[in-house]
N, C-alpha and C positions, 0 to 999 in steps of 0.2 A: 760244555764248558761255560760256566757262568761268568759274565763280564759286566763291568760298569763302564759307562760311556760319558765322556766329558769333552769340553773344548781343550785342545792341546795348548792353547795360548793363555787362557785365564782360568781354567778349571770349572767354568760355568756349565750348566746343562746345555745340550745341543738338540736341535730338531732334525729328524731324518728327512730325506728327500720326499717330496709329495708331488701332486699334479702341477703345482705352480713353481716348484724349485727342484732343480736337478742335483743340488749339493746339500750336504749337511750344513746347518746354519747355527751360529751362536749369536744371540742378541747383542753381545758386546763386540764381537770380532768379525761378524759376517760369515762368508763361506769358509769352512775349515775342513781339515781331515780329522774326523772324530778319533779321540784317543780312547782306546779300549784297554782295560786292565783286567786280567784274569783274577777272579775272586780268591782262588787258591793256587797253589803251586805244587808241582810234582812232575815226575818224568812224562806221564801221558799228557798233561796240560802243556808242558814245554814243547813236546813234539807237535801238538796241535797248533800252537802259536807259530812254530817254525814253518808250518804249511800254509800260512796266510799268503794270498797273492801279492805280488810286488807291482809297483807303479810302472816300472820300466824294465828293460832287459838287465839293468844293473841291479843285482840283488843287494838288499839292505842287510848289512851284517848284524848279528846279535852278539855283542861283545860280552865276554865273561872272563873274569880273572881265572887263569888256570895255569898251574895248580892253585887252588884256593889256599890262602894262608891258614894256619891252625885256628880252629874255632869259627871260621867263616862259612856261611851257607848262602845259597841262592834263595831269595825270599819273594820273588815276584817277577812277572813279565808283563809288558804292555806294548801296544803298537798303535800308530796313527795312520788311519786309512780305512777303506772299506772294500767290499768285494768288487765294486765297479772301478774305483780309482786305484786300488792296490795300496800296499803299505809304503808310506813315505818316511817313517821313522820307527825305530824300535827302542825299547827301554828294558833294562834288566836291573833288578836291585839285589844287593847282597847285604848281609848283616853279620857282624862279628865284634870282637873286642876292639875298643879304641886303642890305637897303638901308643898313645900317650897317657890318656886318662884311665884306661882300664875298664871303663863302663861300656855300654853298648854303643855301637857305631853303625851307621847305614851309608851305603854307597849306591848311587844310581848311575848307570852307564847308558848313554844315549847315542845312537847313530842316526843321523838325520840328513835328508836331502834339503837343499835350500828352500826357504819359504814356508816351512811347516810351523816353526815357533815352539816346538815342544821343549827343546833344550833350554831356551831362555826362561821358560816358565819355571822349570825346576831349579835353575841357577838363581832365580829371583832378580833377573836383570831386564832392562827395557829392550824393546825391539823384537824382531823375529829372527834375525841372523846375527852372529857375534863378530862379524869381520871387523867392525870398528873397534870393538873391545880388544881384539888381538893387536890391532894397530896401536892402541893406547898402551897395552902391556909391553910392546916392543920399544916404546918411547919415540919421541919425535926429535930427529936430528941427533948429531953427535954419535958416540959409540952406543951400539945397541946391546942391551943386556942379554944374557943367555936365557934359555927357558927355565921355568920354575920347577919343572920335574921332567924326567925322561923315563918312558916306559917302552915296552916292546908290544906292538900291535900287529897282529897277523904276520908275525915274523920279521917286522921292520922296526928299527929304532924310531921312536916318535916323541917329539917335544910336546910338552903341555904348558899352557900359559894360564896363570892364575888371574882371574878377572874379578872386578869389584862385585860383591854380592852381599846379601844381608849377613849380619854378624853371627847368625845361628848356623851358618854353613860355610864351606869353602867350595869354589867352583873353578874347574879347569877346562880349557877349551883347546881343541886342536883339529886337525883334519886327518882322515884315514880313508883310504879307498875312494878318494874324491868326494867325501861327505864330511859334515861336521861331526866331531866327536866331543861329547861332554862327559865329564866325571864330576859329580856333585856329591859331597860328603857332609854328613851330620854326625856330631857337632863339628864346628870348624876345625878343631884339632885332629879330626879323623882324616883330614886331607893328607896327613903325613903317611897314611897308608900307601900313597902313590910313590913314596920314596923307598919302598921296600922291594925293589926289583920286580915290579909288577909286570906280568905278561898277560895280554888280552888275547883270548882265543875266540874265533867266530864259531858259535855253536851250530851254524848252518853247515859247517864242515864236519860236524860230528859231535854228539853229546857224550862226554866222558862217562862211562858207567859208574865211576866212583863219585860223581857229583852229588853233593849233599844239599838237601832242601830243608827250609825252616819255616816258621810262622810268617804270614804275609807282612811285608814292610809297611808301616804306617805312612811313610813318605810317598811311596808309589801309589798308595790307596787313598790319596786325597788330603793328606795333612798339609801339603804345600799347594 
């Protein structure tokens, strides 16, 4: 399986461990968990990605909308980590019709343990973890607003909070299975996809045989 490797936080090139350093390194961010993206996607590649070692006994989910809405396809997978440290974050991209504009739309779903910084990279927001942004979205003092979207994740109702991001995308953040959950959509109007009774299934629990695959997503493969 061919993969590209980059910094999970800034997308720069990374250097592998050597005699002087035990960790992967980014010249901008220091020691990082390298972000691997499979160059192509299909059933065998997805199964190979799911077999990557984990960092802890807590398995990192691979979130995927299921069932996929009409016209939507899985268009890429990636993970942050290596054989020694294990996987600390997973990413899966889907592509389909924009629910409002009718043109193409892309969605990247990320499950991440604290301190990796992959989700904030795709969301286009500062920092490594989004806790402070969720606090801002909740508001300070007074009555707190409700979540901006509600989906079902792993069988549980889950609120999503829209956080400030670049104008070309919409970014939602939450927690699921004790980890950060990011849903980042391009263009920004594609965020309305999350209002369509979305259910996220952990592919580690089983890959639906009807899953449809498409051409690699440009966003997962370095456009952001």
